Jmol script that loads the backbone (N, CA, C; Angstrom):
load data "model"
ATOM      1  N   MET A   1     -54.536 150.675 175.578  1.00  0.00           N
ATOM      2  CA  MET A   1     -55.217 151.629 174.625  1.00  0.00           C
ATOM      3  C   MET A   1     -54.420 151.407 173.363  1.00  0.00           C
ATOM      4  N   ARG A   2     -53.539 152.422 174.289  1.00  0.00           N
ATOM      5  CA  ARG A   2     -52.578 152.538 173.341  1.00  0.00           C
ATOM      6  C   ARG A   2     -51.830 152.337 172.637  1.00  0.00           C
ATOM      7  N   PHE A   3     -50.841 151.179 173.675  1.00  0.00           N
ATOM      8  CA  PHE A   3     -51.013 149.374 172.889  1.00  0.00           C
ATOM      9  C   PHE A   3     -51.086 149.403 171.794  1.00  0.00           C
ATOM     10  N   VAL A   4     -52.375 148.948 171.486  1.00  0.00           N
ATOM     11  CA  VAL A   4     -53.254 148.285 170.812  1.00  0.00           C
ATOM     12  C   VAL A   4     -53.117 149.403 168.609  1.00  0.00           C
ATOM     13  N   LEU A   5     -53.709 150.439 169.543  1.00  0.00           N
ATOM     14  CA  LEU A   5     -53.053 150.983 168.799  1.00  0.00           C
ATOM     15  C   LEU A   5     -51.680 152.227 167.538  1.00  0.00           C
ATOM     16  N   ALA A   6     -50.755 151.948 168.783  1.00  0.00           N
ATOM     17  CA  ALA A   6     -49.391 150.892 168.570  1.00  0.00           C
ATOM     18  C   ALA A   6     -49.530 150.137 166.821  1.00  0.00           C
ATOM     19  N   ALA A   7     -49.418 149.078 168.357  1.00  0.00           N
ATOM     20  CA  ALA A   7     -49.660 147.423 167.200  1.00  0.00           C
ATOM     21  C   ALA A   7     -49.833 147.880 165.664  1.00  0.00           C
ATOM     22  N   ILE A   8     -51.351 148.601 166.526  1.00  0.00           N
ATOM     23  CA  ILE A   8     -51.565 147.831 164.586  1.00  0.00           C
ATOM     24  C   ILE A   8     -50.463 148.698 163.374  1.00  0.00           C
ATOM     25  N   ALA A   9     -50.578 150.081 163.510  1.00  0.00           N
ATOM     26  CA  ALA A   9     -50.068 151.094 163.232  1.00  0.00           C
ATOM     27  C   ALA A   9     -48.261 150.166 162.911  1.00  0.00           C
ATOM     28  N   ALA A  10     -47.980 150.322 164.130  1.00  0.00           N
ATOM     29  CA  ALA A  10     -46.172 149.167 163.267  1.00  0.00           C
ATOM     30  C   ALA A  10     -47.237 148.118 162.653  1.00  0.00           C
ATOM     31  N   THR A  11     -48.612 147.570 162.439  1.00  0.00           N
ATOM     32  CA  THR A  11     -48.211 146.479 161.591  1.00  0.00           C
ATOM     33  C   THR A  11     -48.287 146.784 160.017  1.00  0.00           C
ATOM     34  N   LEU A  12     -50.026 147.534 160.372  1.00  0.00           N
ATOM     35  CA  LEU A  12     -49.300 148.526 158.828  1.00  0.00           C
ATOM     36  C   LEU A  12     -48.157 148.798 158.050  1.00  0.00           C
ATOM     37  N   ILE A  13     -47.513 149.412 158.940  1.00  0.00           N
ATOM     38  CA  ILE A  13     -46.340 149.828 158.274  1.00  0.00           C
ATOM     39  C   ILE A  13     -45.334 149.164 157.849  1.00  0.00           C
ATOM     40  N   ILE A  14     -45.260 147.643 158.242  1.00  0.00           N
ATOM     41  CA  ILE A  14     -45.270 146.679 157.900  1.00  0.00           C
ATOM     42  C   ILE A  14     -45.561 146.115 156.661  1.00  0.00           C
ATOM     43  N   GLY A  15     -46.412 145.955 156.806  1.00  0.00           N
ATOM     44  CA  GLY A  15     -46.930 145.407 155.382  1.00  0.00           C
ATOM     45  C   GLY A  15     -47.124 145.973 154.217  1.00  0.00           C
ATOM     46  N   VAL A  16     -46.666 147.679 154.044  1.00  0.00           N
ATOM     47  CA  VAL A  16     -46.851 148.315 153.363  1.00  0.00           C
ATOM     48  C   VAL A  16     -45.759 148.077 152.904  1.00  0.00           C
ATOM     49  N   ALA A  17     -44.599 148.380 154.226  1.00  0.00           N
ATOM     50  CA  ALA A  17     -43.604 148.986 153.396  1.00  0.00           C
ATOM     51  C   ALA A  17     -42.533 146.745 152.740  1.00  0.00           C
ATOM     52  N   THR A  18     -43.229 145.998 153.520  1.00  0.00           N
ATOM     53  CA  THR A  18     -42.911 144.381 152.019  1.00  0.00           C
ATOM     54  C   THR A  18     -43.004 144.658 151.683  1.00  0.00           C
ATOM     55  N   SER A  19     -44.551 145.464 151.210  1.00  0.00           N
ATOM     56  CA  SER A  19     -44.898 144.852 149.498  1.00  0.00           C
ATOM     57  C   SER A  19     -43.932 146.543 149.019  1.00  0.00           C
ATOM     58  N   THR A  20     -43.966 147.063 149.006  1.00  0.00           N
ATOM     59  CA  THR A  20     -43.646 147.587 148.389  1.00  0.00           C
ATOM     60  C   THR A  20     -42.135 147.852 147.330  1.00  0.00           C
ATOM     61  N   THR A  21     -41.001 146.783 148.743  1.00  0.00           N
ATOM     62  CA  THR A  21     -39.961 146.087 148.695  1.00  0.00           C
ATOM     63  C   THR A  21     -40.029 144.899 147.598  1.00  0.00           C
ATOM     64  N   SER A  22     -41.111 143.873 147.512  1.00  0.00           N
ATOM     65  CA  SER A  22     -41.313 143.074 146.500  1.00  0.00           C
ATOM     66  C   SER A  22     -41.860 143.262 145.513  1.00  0.00           C
ATOM     67  N   PHE A  23     -42.557 144.558 145.421  1.00  0.00           N
ATOM     68  CA  PHE A  23     -42.892 145.119 144.184  1.00  0.00           C
ATOM     69  C   PHE A  23     -41.930 146.063 142.982  1.00  0.00           C
ATOM     70  N   ALA A  24     -40.839 146.149 144.085  1.00  0.00           N
ATOM     71  CA  ALA A  24     -40.271 147.212 143.161  1.00  0.00           C
ATOM     72  C   ALA A  24     -39.035 146.202 142.609  1.00  0.00           C
ATOM     73  N   GLN A  25     -38.652 145.051 142.991  1.00  0.00           N
ATOM     74  CA  GLN A  25     -38.123 143.850 143.796  1.00  0.00           C
ATOM     75  C   GLN A  25     -38.579 143.275 141.714  1.00  0.00           C
ATOM     76  N   LYS A  26     -40.149 142.946 141.926  1.00  0.00           N
ATOM     77  CA  LYS A  26     -39.874 142.454 140.561  1.00  0.00           C
ATOM     78  C   LYS A  26     -40.100 142.867 139.447  1.00  0.00           C
ATOM     79  N   LYS A  27     -40.585 144.553 139.643  1.00  0.00           N
ATOM     80  CA  LYS A  27     -40.253 145.611 138.571  1.00  0.00           C
ATOM     81  C   LYS A  27     -39.086 145.711 137.949  1.00  0.00           C
ATOM     82  N   LYS A  28     -38.300 145.419 138.687  1.00  0.00           N
ATOM     83  CA  LYS A  28     -35.691 145.485 138.487  1.00  0.00           C
ATOM     84  C   LYS A  28     -36.199 144.299 137.468  1.00  0.00           C
ATOM     85  N   ASP A  29     -36.831 142.974 138.078  1.00  0.00           N
ATOM     86  CA  ASP A  29     -36.559 142.002 137.393  1.00  0.00           C
ATOM     87  C   ASP A  29     -37.336 141.841 135.712  1.00  0.00           C
ATOM     88  N   GLN A  30     -38.367 141.886 135.992  1.00  0.00           N
ATOM     89  CA  GLN A  30     -39.137 143.010 134.855  1.00  0.00           C
ATOM     90  C   GLN A  30     -37.855 143.764 134.338  1.00  0.00           C
ATOM     91  N   VAL A  31     -37.817 144.312 134.061  1.00  0.00           N
ATOM     92  CA  VAL A  31     -36.637 145.159 133.015  1.00  0.00           C
ATOM     93  C   VAL A  31     -35.477 144.584 133.572  1.00  0.00           C
ATOM     94  N   THR A  32     -34.619 144.276 133.917  1.00  0.00           N
ATOM     95  CA  THR A  32     -33.650 143.070 133.775  1.00  0.00           C
ATOM     96  C   THR A  32     -33.961 142.454 132.287  1.00  0.00           C
ATOM     97  N   ARG A  33     -34.973 141.391 132.825  1.00  0.00           N
ATOM     98  CA  ARG A  33     -35.108 140.373 131.902  1.00  0.00           C
ATOM     99  C   ARG A  33     -35.495 141.092 129.653  1.00  0.00           C
ATOM    100  N   ALA A  34     -36.957 141.457 130.197  1.00  0.00           N
ATOM    101  CA  ALA A  34     -36.522 142.735 128.618  1.00  0.00           C
ATOM    102  C   ALA A  34     -34.930 143.563 128.630  1.00  0.00           C
ATOM    103  N   SER A  35     -34.086 143.194 128.969  1.00  0.00           N
ATOM    104  CA  SER A  35     -33.056 144.700 128.536  1.00  0.00           C
ATOM    105  C   SER A  35     -32.464 143.344 127.707  1.00  0.00           C
ATOM    106  N   VAL A  36     -32.253 142.460 128.540  1.00  0.00           N
ATOM    107  CA  VAL A  36     -30.988 140.688 128.191  1.00  0.00           C
ATOM    108  C   VAL A  36     -31.618 140.150 126.731  1.00  0.00           C
ATOM    109  N   ASN A  37     -33.097 140.182 127.302  1.00  0.00           N
ATOM    110  CA  ASN A  37     -33.534 140.450 125.638  1.00  0.00           C
ATOM    111  C   ASN A  37     -33.643 140.880 124.708  1.00  0.00           C
ATOM    112  N   GLU A  38     -33.401 142.744 124.407  1.00  0.00           N
ATOM    113  CA  GLU A  38     -33.360 143.491 124.046  1.00  0.00           C
ATOM    114  C   GLU A  38     -31.683 143.223 122.768  1.00  0.00           C
ATOM    115  N   CYS A  39     -30.859 142.352 123.947  1.00  0.00           N
ATOM    116  CA  CYS A  39     -29.010 142.913 123.760  1.00  0.00           C
ATOM    117  C   CYS A  39     -29.489 141.024 122.750  1.00  0.00           C
ATOM    118  N   ILE A  40     -29.886 140.288 123.244  1.00  0.00           N
ATOM    119  CA  ILE A  40     -29.733 138.960 122.523  1.00  0.00           C
ATOM    120  C   ILE A  40     -30.779 139.701 121.420  1.00  0.00           C
ATOM    121  N   GLN A  41     -31.311 139.967 121.206  1.00  0.00           N
ATOM    122  CA  GLN A  41     -31.784 140.262 120.162  1.00  0.00           C
ATOM    123  C   GLN A  41     -31.001 140.839 118.758  1.00  0.00           C
ATOM    124  N   LEU A  42     -30.554 142.255 119.863  1.00  0.00           N
ATOM    125  CA  LEU A  42     -29.504 142.835 119.027  1.00  0.00           C
ATOM    126  C   LEU A  42     -28.301 142.003 118.787  1.00  0.00           C
ATOM    127  N   ALA A  43     -27.914 141.143 119.257  1.00  0.00           N
ATOM    128  CA  ALA A  43     -26.926 139.870 118.622  1.00  0.00           C
ATOM    129  C   ALA A  43     -27.181 139.358 117.539  1.00  0.00           C
ATOM    130  N   ARG A  44     -28.898 139.030 117.632  1.00  0.00           N
ATOM    131  CA  ARG A  44     -29.399 138.423 116.258  1.00  0.00           C
ATOM    132  C   ARG A  44     -29.033 138.193 115.495  1.00  0.00           C
ATOM    133  N   GLN A  45     -29.813 139.879 115.685  1.00  0.00           N
ATOM    134  CA  GLN A  45     -29.206 140.914 114.050  1.00  0.00           C
ATOM    135  C   GLN A  45     -27.896 141.268 113.412  1.00  0.00           C
ATOM    136  N   ARG A  46     -26.940 140.935 114.332  1.00  0.00           N
ATOM    137  CA  ARG A  46     -25.436 141.917 114.157  1.00  0.00           C
ATOM    138  C   ARG A  46     -24.401 140.100 113.528  1.00  0.00           C
ATOM    139  N   GLY A  47     -26.494 138.987 113.727  1.00  0.00           N
ATOM    140  CA  GLY A  47     -25.276 137.994 113.032  1.00  0.00           C
ATOM    141  C   GLY A  47     -24.647 137.429 113.889  1.00  0.00           C
ATOM    142  N   TRP A  48     -24.940 137.129 115.023  1.00  0.00           N
ATOM    143  CA  TRP A  48     -24.388 135.618 115.969  1.00  0.00           C
ATOM    144  C   TRP A  48     -25.540 134.905 115.478  1.00  0.00           C
ATOM    145  N   THR A  49     -25.896 133.737 115.935  1.00  0.00           N
ATOM    146  CA  THR A  49     -26.722 133.030 115.539  1.00  0.00           C
ATOM    147  C   THR A  49     -26.730 132.147 117.535  1.00  0.00           C
ATOM    148  N   ASP A  50     -27.893 130.646 117.787  1.00  0.00           N
ATOM    149  CA  ASP A  50     -28.541 130.691 118.528  1.00  0.00           C
ATOM    150  C   ASP A  50     -27.000 129.986 119.850  1.00  0.00           C
ATOM    151  N   SER A  51     -26.151 129.132 118.487  1.00  0.00           N
ATOM    152  CA  SER A  51     -25.519 128.301 119.696  1.00  0.00           C
ATOM    153  C   SER A  51     -24.365 129.088 119.752  1.00  0.00           C
ATOM    154  N   ASP A  52     -23.953 130.459 119.121  1.00  0.00           N
ATOM    155  CA  ASP A  52     -23.085 131.167 119.262  1.00  0.00           C
ATOM    156  C   ASP A  52     -22.627 131.940 120.792  1.00  0.00           C
ATOM    157  N   LEU A  53     -24.796 131.932 121.439  1.00  0.00           N
ATOM    158  CA  LEU A  53     -24.961 132.404 122.271  1.00  0.00           C
ATOM    159  C   LEU A  53     -25.014 131.531 123.072  1.00  0.00           C
ATOM    160  N   SER A  54     -25.415 130.327 123.481  1.00  0.00           N
ATOM    161  CA  SER A  54     -25.348 129.669 124.406  1.00  0.00           C
ATOM    162  C   SER A  54     -24.000 128.770 124.204  1.00  0.00           C
ATOM    163  N   ALA A  55     -22.464 129.300 123.954  1.00  0.00           N
ATOM    164  CA  ALA A  55     -22.233 128.418 123.898  1.00  0.00           C
ATOM    165  C   ALA A  55     -21.173 127.864 125.372  1.00  0.00           C
ATOM    166  N   GLY A  56     -21.408 127.284 126.238  1.00  0.00           N
ATOM    167  CA  GLY A  56     -21.450 126.785 127.720  1.00  0.00           C
ATOM    168  C   GLY A  56     -20.023 126.954 128.124  1.00  0.00           C
ATOM    169  N   GLY A  57     -19.799 127.374 128.985  1.00  0.00           N
ATOM    170  CA  GLY A  57     -18.850 126.774 129.722  1.00  0.00           C
ATOM    171  C   GLY A  57     -17.224 127.833 128.767  1.00  0.00           C
ATOM    172  N   ALA A  58     -17.408 128.065 127.732  1.00  0.00           N
ATOM    173  CA  ALA A  58     -16.247 129.117 127.199  1.00  0.00           C
ATOM    174  C   ALA A  58     -15.787 130.223 127.546  1.00  0.00           C
ATOM    175  N   LYS A  59     -14.779 130.794 128.309  1.00  0.00           N
ATOM    176  CA  LYS A  59     -14.942 131.465 129.250  1.00  0.00           C
ATOM    177  C   LYS A  59     -14.592 132.616 127.447  1.00  0.00           C
ATOM    178  N   SER A  60     -14.043 132.483 126.827  1.00  0.00           N
ATOM    179  CA  SER A  60     -13.874 133.684 125.753  1.00  0.00           C
ATOM    180  C   SER A  60     -15.043 133.180 125.088  1.00  0.00           C
ATOM    181  N   ASN A  61     -16.319 133.969 125.295  1.00  0.00           N
ATOM    182  CA  ASN A  61     -17.936 133.882 124.002  1.00  0.00           C
ATOM    183  C   ASN A  61     -18.018 134.713 123.540  1.00  0.00           C
ATOM    184  N   PRO A  62     -17.396 135.584 122.247  1.00  0.00           N
ATOM    185  CA  PRO A  62     -17.161 136.847 121.849  1.00  0.00           C
ATOM    186  C   PRO A  62     -19.017 137.009 121.610  1.00  0.00           C
ATOM    187  N   ALA A  63     -19.787 136.462 121.038  1.00  0.00           N
ATOM    188  CA  ALA A  63     -21.467 135.914 121.567  1.00  0.00           C
ATOM    189  C   ALA A  63     -21.766 136.138 123.026  1.00  0.00           C
ATOM    190  N   ARG A  64     -21.462 135.949 124.210  1.00  0.00           N
ATOM    191  CA  ARG A  64     -21.791 136.695 125.374  1.00  0.00           C
ATOM    192  C   ARG A  64     -21.711 138.118 124.868  1.00  0.00           C
ATOM    193  N   ASP A  65     -20.144 138.216 124.788  1.00  0.00           N
ATOM    194  CA  ASP A  65     -19.457 139.553 125.651  1.00  0.00           C
ATOM    195  C   ASP A  65     -19.911 140.211 124.390  1.00  0.00           C
ATOM    196  N   PHE A  66     -20.023 140.530 124.113  1.00  0.00           N
ATOM    197  CA  PHE A  66     -21.124 141.387 122.554  1.00  0.00           C
ATOM    198  C   PHE A  66     -22.519 141.882 123.889  1.00  0.00           C
ATOM    199  N   VAL A  67     -23.147 140.752 124.855  1.00  0.00           N
ATOM    200  CA  VAL A  67     -24.430 140.593 124.996  1.00  0.00           C
ATOM    201  C   VAL A  67     -23.974 141.981 126.451  1.00  0.00           C
ATOM    202  N   ILE A  68     -22.906 141.064 127.527  1.00  0.00           N
ATOM    203  CA  ILE A  68     -23.000 141.790 128.748  1.00  0.00           C
ATOM    204  C   ILE A  68     -22.487 143.581 127.892  1.00  0.00           C
ATOM    205  N   ARG A  69     -21.851 143.178 127.048  1.00  0.00           N
ATOM    206  CA  ARG A  69     -21.030 145.669 126.945  1.00  0.00           C
ATOM    207  C   ARG A  69     -22.468 145.900 126.769  1.00  0.00           C
ATOM    208  N   CYS A  70     -23.414 144.986 125.617  1.00  0.00           N
ATOM    209  CA  CYS A  70     -24.632 145.970 125.513  1.00  0.00           C
ATOM    210  C   CYS A  70     -25.571 145.726 126.659  1.00  0.00           C
ATOM    211  N   LEU A  71     -25.542 144.716 127.538  1.00  0.00           N
ATOM    212  CA  LEU A  71     -26.434 145.838 128.613  1.00  0.00           C
ATOM    213  C   LEU A  71     -25.340 146.224 129.437  1.00  0.00           C
ATOM    214  N   GLN A  72     -24.007 146.935 128.893  1.00  0.00           N
ATOM    215  CA  GLN A  72     -23.331 147.858 130.297  1.00  0.00           C
ATOM    216  C   GLN A  72     -23.459 149.248 129.627  1.00  0.00           C
ATOM    217  N   GLY A  73     -24.398 149.095 128.463  1.00  0.00           N
ATOM    218  CA  GLY A  73     -25.010 150.165 127.677  1.00  0.00           C
ATOM    219  C   GLY A  73     -23.310 150.468 126.580  1.00  0.00           C
ATOM    220  N   ARG A  74     -22.117 150.060 126.792  1.00  0.00           N
ATOM    221  CA  ARG A  74     -20.987 149.921 125.733  1.00  0.00           C
ATOM    222  C   ARG A  74     -21.339 149.842 123.782  1.00  0.00           C
ATOM    223  N   GLN A  75     -23.157 149.546 123.799  1.00  0.00           N
ATOM    224  CA  GLN A  75     -22.852 148.206 122.900  1.00  0.00           C
ATOM    225  C   GLN A  75     -24.468 148.358 122.005  1.00  0.00           C
ATOM    226  N   ARG A  76     -24.394 149.378 121.375  1.00  0.00           N
ATOM    227  CA  ARG A  76     -26.139 149.618 120.512  1.00  0.00           C
ATOM    228  C   ARG A  76     -25.981 150.120 119.435  1.00  0.00           C
TER     229      ARG A  76
END
end "model"
wireframe off; spacefill off
backbone 0.3
color backbone group
């Protein structure tokens, strides 16, 4: 009987821990996506174009650097 209660308690604890971790990760992803979108919008307001922001492969891309600085909180 004690074993059954311990097994049920362990199952409930694992279920709660798993759902809490999953919820926290989803919330973090939403916040990150919102932050990136806000920084991209700020870059557009500051005059960067979509082609500036999507210049793929360029190591030195000023528009990309602007968005990264914005995400770090150094550009507002």
